[in-house]
Backbone atoms as SQL, in Angstrom:
CREATE TABLE atoms (id INTEGER PRIMARY KEY, chain TEXT, resi INTEGER, resn TEXT, atom TEXT, x REAL, y REAL, z REAL);
INSERT INTO atoms VALUES
  (1, 'A', 1, 'MET', 'N', -8.705, -31.079, 8.711),
  (2, 'A', 1, 'MET', 'CA', -9.385, -30.251, 8.991),
  (3, 'A', 1, 'MET', 'C', -8.844, -28.599, 8.950),
  (4, 'A', 2, 'ILE', 'N', -7.511, -28.619, 9.881),
  (5, 'A', 2, 'ILE', 'CA', -6.596, -27.324, 9.707),
  (6, 'A', 2, 'ILE', 'C', -5.922, -27.189, 8.617),
  (7, 'A', 3, 'ILE', 'N', -5.676, -28.346, 7.877),
  (8, 'A', 3, 'ILE', 'CA', -4.727, -28.261, 6.766),
  (9, 'A', 3, 'ILE', 'C', -5.664, -27.780, 5.885),
  (10, 'A', 4, 'ASP', 'N', -6.859, -28.342, 5.676),
  (11, 'A', 4, 'ASP', 'CA', -7.704, -28.034, 4.501),
  (12, 'A', 4, 'ASP', 'C', -8.052, -26.186, 4.549),
  (13, 'A', 5, 'PHE', 'N', -8.177, -25.804, 5.922),
  (14, 'A', 5, 'PHE', 'CA', -8.373, -24.391, 6.156),
  (15, 'A', 5, 'PHE', 'C', -7.161, -23.507, 5.648),
  (16, 'A', 6, 'ILE', 'N', -5.571, -23.881, 6.167),
  (17, 'A', 6, 'ILE', 'CA', -4.603, -23.354, 5.567),
  (18, 'A', 6, 'ILE', 'C', -4.253, -23.473, 4.300),
  (19, 'A', 7, 'LEU', 'N', -4.498, -24.420, 3.491),
  (20, 'A', 7, 'LEU', 'CA', -4.750, -24.512, 2.125),
  (21, 'A', 7, 'LEU', 'C', -5.799, -23.815, 1.362),
  (22, 'A', 8, 'ASP', 'N', -6.394, -23.207, 1.783),
  (23, 'A', 8, 'ASP', 'CA', -8.066, -22.599, 1.262),
  (24, 'A', 8, 'ASP', 'C', -7.344, -21.186, 0.906),
  (25, 'A', 9, 'LYS', 'N', -7.891, -20.739, -0.204),
  (26, 'A', 9, 'LYS', 'CA', -7.112, -19.586, -0.640),
  (27, 'A', 9, 'LYS', 'C', -7.585, -18.429, 0.103),
  (28, 'A', 10, 'ARG', 'N', -8.812, -18.443, 0.903),
  (29, 'A', 10, 'ARG', 'CA', -9.151, -17.510, 1.722),
  (30, 'A', 10, 'ARG', 'C', -8.437, -17.140, 2.795),
  (31, 'A', 11, 'PHE', 'N', -7.542, -17.984, 2.924),
  (32, 'A', 11, 'PHE', 'CA', -6.403, -18.082, 4.242),
  (33, 'A', 11, 'PHE', 'C', -5.504, -17.522, 3.813),
  (34, 'A', 12, 'TYR', 'N', -4.382, -17.921, 2.467),
  (35, 'A', 12, 'TYR', 'CA', -3.236, -17.513, 2.345),
  (36, 'A', 12, 'TYR', 'C', -3.428, -16.481, 1.354),
  (37, 'A', 13, 'LEU', 'N', -4.366, -16.170, 0.470),
  (38, 'A', 13, 'LEU', 'CA', -4.539, -14.911, -0.277),
  (39, 'A', 13, 'LEU', 'C', -4.240, -13.663, 0.328),
  (40, 'A', 14, 'PRO', 'N', -5.136, -13.555, 1.234),
  (41, 'A', 14, 'PRO', 'CA', -5.039, -12.042, 2.155),
  (42, 'A', 14, 'PRO', 'C', -3.707, -12.025, 2.999),
  (43, 'A', 15, 'ILE', 'N', -3.084, -12.998, 3.343),
  (44, 'A', 15, 'ILE', 'CA', -1.702, -12.995, 3.810),
  (45, 'A', 15, 'ILE', 'C', -0.694, -12.352, 2.603),
  (46, 'A', 16, 'SER', 'N', -0.930, -12.990, 1.779),
  (47, 'A', 16, 'SER', 'CA', 0.147, -12.769, 0.495),
  (48, 'A', 16, 'SER', 'C', -0.227, -11.348, 0.030),
  (49, 'A', 17, 'TYR', 'N', -1.427, -10.765, -0.172),
  (50, 'A', 17, 'TYR', 'CA', -1.536, -9.426, -0.714),
  (51, 'A', 17, 'TYR', 'C', -1.282, -8.411, 0.403),
  (52, 'A', 18, 'ILE', 'N', -1.686, -8.787, 1.644),
  (53, 'A', 18, 'ILE', 'CA', -0.707, -7.889, 2.715),
  (54, 'A', 18, 'ILE', 'C', 1.026, -7.803, 2.643),
  (55, 'A', 19, 'THR', 'N', 1.364, -8.987, 2.416),
  (56, 'A', 19, 'THR', 'CA', 2.918, -9.093, 2.145),
  (57, 'A', 19, 'THR', 'C', 3.559, -8.211, 1.102),
  (58, 'A', 20, 'VAL', 'N', 2.803, -8.393, 0.094),
  (59, 'A', 20, 'VAL', 'CA', 3.102, -8.042, -1.524),
  (60, 'A', 20, 'VAL', 'C', 2.965, -6.005, -1.293),
  (61, 'A', 21, 'GLY', 'N', 1.866, -5.983, -0.550),
  (62, 'A', 21, 'GLY', 'CA', 1.649, -4.466, -0.341),
  (63, 'A', 21, 'GLY', 'C', 2.609, -3.999, 0.666),
  (64, 'A', 22, 'ILE', 'N', 3.179, -4.336, 1.585),
  (65, 'A', 22, 'ILE', 'CA', 4.258, -4.157, 2.485),
  (66, 'A', 22, 'ILE', 'C', 5.361, -3.754, 1.433),
  (67, 'A', 23, 'ILE', 'N', 5.872, -4.813, 0.702),
  (68, 'A', 23, 'ILE', 'CA', 6.853, -4.819, 0.153),
  (69, 'A', 23, 'ILE', 'C', 6.945, -3.926, -0.855),
  (70, 'A', 24, 'ILE', 'N', 5.730, -3.524, -1.455),
  (71, 'A', 24, 'ILE', 'CA', 5.651, -2.304, -2.592),
  (72, 'A', 24, 'ILE', 'C', 5.695, -1.172, -1.747),
  (73, 'A', 25, 'TYR', 'N', 5.207, -1.086, -0.820),
  (74, 'A', 25, 'TYR', 'CA', 5.387, 0.358, -0.094),
  (75, 'A', 25, 'TYR', 'C', 6.890, 0.550, 0.172),
  (76, 'A', 26, 'LEU', 'N', 7.669, -0.357, 0.779),
  (77, 'A', 26, 'LEU', 'CA', 8.926, -0.192, 0.878),
  (78, 'A', 26, 'LEU', 'C', 9.830, 0.158, -0.192),
  (79, 'A', 27, 'VAL', 'N', 9.585, -0.403, -1.477),
  (80, 'A', 27, 'VAL', 'CA', 10.082, -0.048, -2.371),
  (81, 'A', 27, 'VAL', 'C', 10.015, 1.315, -3.093),
  (82, 'A', 28, 'ILE', 'N', 8.572, 1.855, -2.766),
  (83, 'A', 28, 'ILE', 'CA', 8.209, 3.091, -3.123),
  (84, 'A', 28, 'ILE', 'C', 8.973, 4.091, -2.183),
  (85, 'A', 29, 'CYS', 'N', 9.166, 3.849, -0.775),
  (86, 'A', 29, 'CYS', 'CA', 9.221, 4.514, 0.169),
  (87, 'A', 29, 'CYS', 'C', 11.284, 4.868, -0.438),
  (88, 'A', 30, 'SER', 'N', 11.665, 3.825, -0.761),
  (89, 'A', 30, 'SER', 'CA', 13.063, 3.771, -0.957),
  (90, 'A', 30, 'SER', 'C', 13.370, 4.736, -2.226),
  (91, 'A', 31, 'VAL', 'N', 12.362, 4.457, -3.164),
  (92, 'A', 31, 'VAL', 'CA', 12.661, 5.160, -4.508),
  (93, 'A', 31, 'VAL', 'C', 12.518, 6.657, -3.987),
  (94, 'A', 32, 'ILE', 'N', 11.548, 7.033, -3.290),
  (95, 'A', 32, 'ILE', 'CA', 11.104, 8.701, -2.753),
  (96, 'A', 32, 'ILE', 'C', 12.279, 9.209, -2.151),
  (97, 'A', 33, 'ASN', 'N', 13.062, 8.412, -0.968),
  (98, 'A', 33, 'ASN', 'CA', 13.889, 8.878, -0.449),
  (99, 'A', 33, 'ASN', 'C', 15.480, 9.386, -1.358),
  (100, 'A', 34, 'ARG', 'N', 15.444, 8.202, -2.232),
  (101, 'A', 34, 'ARG', 'CA', 16.557, 8.433, -3.216),
  (102, 'A', 34, 'ARG', 'C', 16.472, 9.777, -4.344),
  (103, 'A', 35, 'ALA', 'N', 15.081, 9.964, -4.571),
  (104, 'A', 35, 'ALA', 'CA', 14.770, 11.030, -5.318),
  (105, 'A', 35, 'ALA', 'C', 14.627, 11.937, -5.066),
  (106, 'A', 36, 'LEU', 'N', 14.066, 12.481, -3.854),
  (107, 'A', 36, 'LEU', 'CA', 13.799, 13.594, -3.369),
  (108, 'A', 36, 'LEU', 'C', 14.844, 14.271, -2.125),
  (109, 'A', 37, 'ASN', 'N', 15.750, 12.853, -1.899),
  (110, 'A', 37, 'ASN', 'CA', 16.875, 13.598, -0.799),
  (111, 'A', 37, 'ASN', 'C', 17.790, 13.948, -1.665),
  (112, 'A', 38, 'LEU', 'N', 17.558, 14.899, -2.173),
  (113, 'A', 38, 'LEU', 'CA', 18.982, 15.483, -2.982),
  (114, 'A', 38, 'LEU', 'C', 19.363, 17.065, -2.404),
  (115, 'A', 39, 'LYS', 'N', 18.671, 17.416, -1.396),
  (116, 'A', 39, 'LYS', 'CA', 19.217, 18.542, -0.782),
  (117, 'A', 39, 'LYS', 'C', 19.544, 19.690, -1.957),
  (118, 'A', 40, 'ASN', 'N', 18.384, 20.282, -2.176),
  (119, 'A', 40, 'ASN', 'CA', 18.058, 21.146, -3.060),
  (120, 'A', 40, 'ASN', 'C', 18.206, 22.436, -2.345),
  (121, 'A', 41, 'LYS', 'N', 18.846, 23.335, -3.183),
  (122, 'A', 41, 'LYS', 'CA', 19.357, 24.606, -2.309),
  (123, 'A', 41, 'LYS', 'C', 18.260, 25.416, -1.964),
  (124, 'A', 42, 'HIS', 'N', 17.358, 25.452, -2.946),
  (125, 'A', 42, 'HIS', 'CA', 16.521, 26.385, -3.287),
  (126, 'A', 42, 'HIS', 'C', 14.966, 25.933, -2.306),
  (127, 'A', 43, 'ILE', 'N', 15.353, 24.535, -1.813),
  (128, 'A', 43, 'ILE', 'CA', 13.933, 24.390, -0.918),
  (129, 'A', 43, 'ILE', 'C', 14.370, 23.852, 0.328),
  (130, 'A', 44, 'ASN', 'N', 13.899, 24.565, 1.247),
  (131, 'A', 44, 'ASN', 'CA', 14.235, 24.459, 2.803),
  (132, 'A', 44, 'ASN', 'C', 13.959, 22.939, 3.282),
  (133, 'A', 45, 'VAL', 'N', 14.929, 22.461, 4.245),
  (134, 'A', 45, 'VAL', 'CA', 14.982, 21.127, 4.347),
  (135, 'A', 45, 'VAL', 'C', 13.487, 20.689, 5.085),
  (136, 'A', 46, 'LYS', 'N', 12.838, 21.601, 5.885),
  (137, 'A', 46, 'LYS', 'CA', 11.475, 21.481, 6.482),
  (138, 'A', 46, 'LYS', 'C', 10.730, 20.961, 5.771),
  (139, 'A', 47, 'LYS', 'N', 10.539, 21.866, 4.399),
  (140, 'A', 47, 'LYS', 'CA', 9.630, 21.601, 3.439),
  (141, 'A', 47, 'LYS', 'C', 9.971, 20.398, 2.771),
  (142, 'A', 48, 'GLN', 'N', 11.060, 20.338, 2.579),
  (143, 'A', 48, 'GLN', 'CA', 11.418, 18.995, 1.655),
  (144, 'A', 48, 'GLN', 'C', 11.147, 17.483, 2.537),
  (145, 'A', 49, 'ASN', 'N', 11.470, 17.723, 3.739),
  (146, 'A', 49, 'ASN', 'CA', 10.791, 16.554, 4.353),
  (147, 'A', 49, 'ASN', 'C', 9.132, 16.477, 4.511),
  (148, 'A', 50, 'THR', 'N', 8.548, 17.725, 4.787),
  (149, 'A', 50, 'THR', 'CA', 7.087, 17.734, 4.500),
  (150, 'A', 50, 'THR', 'C', 6.828, 17.105, 3.603),
  (151, 'A', 51, 'ILE', 'N', 7.237, 17.420, 2.265),
  (152, 'A', 51, 'ILE', 'CA', 6.791, 16.895, 0.974),
  (153, 'A', 51, 'ILE', 'C', 6.918, 15.313, 0.817),
  (154, 'A', 52, 'VAL', 'N', 8.297, 15.007, 1.354),
  (155, 'A', 52, 'VAL', 'CA', 8.506, 13.531, 1.398),
  (156, 'A', 52, 'VAL', 'C', 7.524, 12.539, 1.823),
  (157, 'A', 53, 'ASN', 'N', 7.168, 13.178, 3.366),
  (158, 'A', 53, 'ASN', 'CA', 6.358, 12.326, 4.161),
  (159, 'A', 53, 'ASN', 'C', 4.803, 12.285, 3.661),
  (160, 'A', 54, 'LEU', 'N', 4.419, 13.682, 2.871),
  (161, 'A', 54, 'LEU', 'CA', 3.230, 13.533, 2.120),
  (162, 'A', 54, 'LEU', 'C', 3.145, 12.573, 1.182),
  (163, 'A', 55, 'ILE', 'N', 4.067, 12.660, 0.452),
  (164, 'A', 55, 'ILE', 'CA', 3.788, 11.487, -0.845),
  (165, 'A', 55, 'ILE', 'C', 4.287, 10.159, -0.278),
  (166, 'A', 56, 'LYS', 'N', 4.698, 9.952, 0.622),
  (167, 'A', 56, 'LYS', 'CA', 5.020, 8.735, 1.289),
  (168, 'A', 56, 'LYS', 'C', 3.396, 7.950, 1.704),
  (169, 'A', 57, 'SER', 'N', 2.899, 9.216, 2.526),
  (170, 'A', 57, 'SER', 'CA', 1.388, 8.719, 3.407),
  (171, 'A', 57, 'SER', 'C', 0.411, 8.611, 2.206),
  (172, 'A', 58, 'VAL', 'N', 0.503, 9.493, 0.986),
  (173, 'A', 58, 'VAL', 'CA', -0.261, 9.352, -0.118),
  (174, 'A', 58, 'VAL', 'C', -0.394, 7.720, -0.693),
  (175, 'A', 59, 'PHE', 'N', 0.949, 7.273, -0.861),
  (176, 'A', 59, 'PHE', 'CA', 1.056, 5.995, -1.468),
  (177, 'A', 59, 'PHE', 'C', 0.626, 4.835, -0.374),
  (178, 'A', 60, 'LYS', 'N', 0.952, 5.140, 0.934),
  (179, 'A', 60, 'LYS', 'CA', 0.541, 4.362, 1.994),
  (180, 'A', 60, 'LYS', 'C', -0.790, 4.092, 1.888),
  (181, 'A', 61, 'TYR', 'N', -1.384, 5.282, 2.010),
  (182, 'A', 61, 'TYR', 'CA', -3.038, 4.562, 1.993),
  (183, 'A', 61, 'TYR', 'C', -3.625, 4.225, 0.516),
  (184, 'A', 62, 'LEU', 'N', -3.031, 4.589, -0.412),
  (185, 'A', 62, 'LEU', 'CA', -3.339, 4.139, -1.713),
  (186, 'A', 62, 'LEU', 'C', -3.206, 2.495, -1.563),
  (187, 'A', 63, 'ILE', 'N', -2.081, 2.063, -1.384),
  (188, 'A', 63, 'ILE', 'CA', -1.932, 1.016, -1.199),
  (189, 'A', 63, 'ILE', 'C', -2.540, 0.039, -0.267),
  (190, 'A', 64, 'VAL', 'N', -2.946, 0.818, 0.981),
  (191, 'A', 64, 'VAL', 'CA', -4.110, 0.153, 1.783),
  (192, 'A', 64, 'VAL', 'C', -5.440, -0.055, 1.436),
  (193, 'A', 65, 'ILE', 'N', -5.714, 0.514, 0.800),
  (194, 'A', 65, 'ILE', 'CA', -7.170, 0.873, 0.075),
  (195, 'A', 65, 'ILE', 'C', -7.023, -0.074, -0.914),
  (196, 'A', 66, 'ILE', 'N', -6.265, -0.381, -1.838),
  (197, 'A', 66, 'ILE', 'CA', -6.199, -1.236, -2.855),
  (198, 'A', 66, 'ILE', 'C', -6.078, -2.780, -2.222),
  (199, 'A', 67, 'VAL', 'N', -5.299, -2.892, -1.279),
  (200, 'A', 67, 'VAL', 'CA', -5.319, -4.394, -0.469),
  (201, 'A', 67, 'VAL', 'C', -6.502, -4.625, -0.254),
  (202, 'A', 68, 'ILE', 'N', -7.284, -3.659, 0.697),
  (203, 'A', 68, 'ILE', 'CA', -8.480, -4.125, 1.259),
  (204, 'A', 68, 'ILE', 'C', -9.517, -4.442, 0.481),
  (205, 'A', 69, 'ILE', 'N', -9.355, -3.741, -0.657),
  (206, 'A', 69, 'ILE', 'CA', -10.528, -4.095, -2.267),
  (207, 'A', 69, 'ILE', 'C', -10.428, -5.529, -2.635),
  (208, 'A', 70, 'MET', 'N', -9.138, -5.780, -2.574),
  (209, 'A', 70, 'MET', 'CA', -8.901, -7.192, -3.251),
  (210, 'A', 70, 'MET', 'C', -8.572, -8.053, -2.112),
  (211, 'A', 71, 'ILE', 'N', -8.956, -8.015, -1.027),
  (212, 'A', 71, 'ILE', 'CA', -9.331, -8.872, 0.120),
  (213, 'A', 71, 'ILE', 'C', -10.903, -9.027, 0.044),
  (214, 'A', 72, 'LEU', 'N', -11.536, -7.921, -0.140),
  (215, 'A', 72, 'LEU', 'CA', -12.884, -7.945, 0.165),
  (216, 'A', 72, 'LEU', 'C', -13.558, -8.610, -1.150),
  (217, 'A', 73, 'SER', 'N', -12.700, -8.237, -2.323),
  (218, 'A', 73, 'SER', 'CA', -13.327, -8.863, -3.613),
  (219, 'A', 73, 'SER', 'C', -13.025, -10.605, -3.642),
  (220, 'A', 74, 'LEU', 'N', -12.041, -10.802, -2.699),
  (221, 'A', 74, 'LEU', 'CA', -11.610, -12.322, -2.584),
  (222, 'A', 74, 'LEU', 'C', -12.767, -13.141, -1.567),
  (223, 'A', 75, 'TYR', 'N', -13.425, -12.499, -0.728),
  (224, 'A', 75, 'TYR', 'CA', -14.401, -12.931, 0.140),
  (225, 'A', 75, 'TYR', 'C', -15.782, -12.813, -0.489),
  (226, 'A', 76, 'GLY', 'N', -16.135, -12.214, -1.841),
  (227, 'A', 76, 'GLY', 'CA', -16.993, -12.120, -2.440),
  (228, 'A', 76, 'GLY', 'C', -18.207, -10.824, -2.253),
  (229, 'A', 77, 'VAL', 'N', -17.330, -9.867, -1.637),
  (230, 'A', 77, 'VAL', 'CA', -17.924, -8.674, -1.525),
  (231, 'A', 77, 'VAL', 'C', -18.119, -7.714, -2.782),
  (232, 'A', 78, 'ASP', 'N', -19.182, -7.336, -3.427),
  (233, 'A', 78, 'ASP', 'CA', -18.977, -6.403, -4.503),
  (234, 'A', 78, 'ASP', 'C', -18.498, -5.099, -4.179),
  (235, 'A', 79, 'THR', 'N', -16.948, -4.944, -4.534),
  (236, 'A', 79, 'THR', 'CA', -16.447, -4.005, -4.380),
  (237, 'A', 79, 'THR', 'C', -16.644, -2.789, -5.712),
  (238, 'A', 80, 'SER', 'N', -17.504, -2.791, -6.427),
  (239, 'A', 80, 'SER', 'CA', -17.507, -1.990, -7.608),
  (240, 'A', 80, 'SER', 'C', -18.118, -0.576, -6.989),
  (241, 'A', 81, 'SER', 'N', -19.195, -0.881, -5.928),
  (242, 'A', 81, 'SER', 'CA', -19.628, 0.566, -5.645),
  (243, 'A', 81, 'SER', 'C', -18.592, 1.018, -4.629),
  (244, 'A', 82, 'ILE', 'N', -18.103, 0.236, -4.028),
  (245, 'A', 82, 'ILE', 'CA', -16.891, 1.206, -3.023),
  (246, 'A', 82, 'ILE', 'C', -15.480, 1.833, -3.922),
  (247, 'A', 83, 'ILE', 'N', -15.385, 1.290, -4.864),
  (248, 'A', 83, 'ILE', 'CA', -14.478, 1.779, -6.077),
  (249, 'A', 83, 'ILE', 'C', -15.177, 2.999, -6.418),
  (250, 'A', 84, 'ALA', 'N', -16.363, 2.990, -6.897),
  (251, 'A', 84, 'ALA', 'CA', -17.155, 4.139, -7.210),
  (252, 'A', 84, 'ALA', 'C', -17.182, 5.350, -6.304),
  (253, 'A', 85, 'SER', 'N', -17.177, 4.812, -5.280),
  (254, 'A', 85, 'SER', 'CA', -17.312, 6.065, -3.769),
  (255, 'A', 85, 'SER', 'C', -16.005, 6.782, -3.775),
  (256, 'A', 86, 'ILE', 'N', -15.029, 5.763, -4.060),
  (257, 'A', 86, 'ILE', 'CA', -13.715, 6.674, -3.899),
  (258, 'A', 86, 'ILE', 'C', -13.296, 7.372, -4.893);
């Protein structure tokens, strides 16, 4: 009974979606830090940190929304109206 539950796709796919989402977010954060951490003399350090944090937040929420929509569609929820409202 427990093994059937663990082997069911509704158990392991959400965990894998969340794991892949976290890995993608960490890769994107690493790329953003490397690309925008160039100590530009024309941009104030506080402004540069604000821009980096803003871009990271946008990607974080975008990944969270995509993962939630994928999990909802896995459980049979019609996500077309959710996507249209976003």
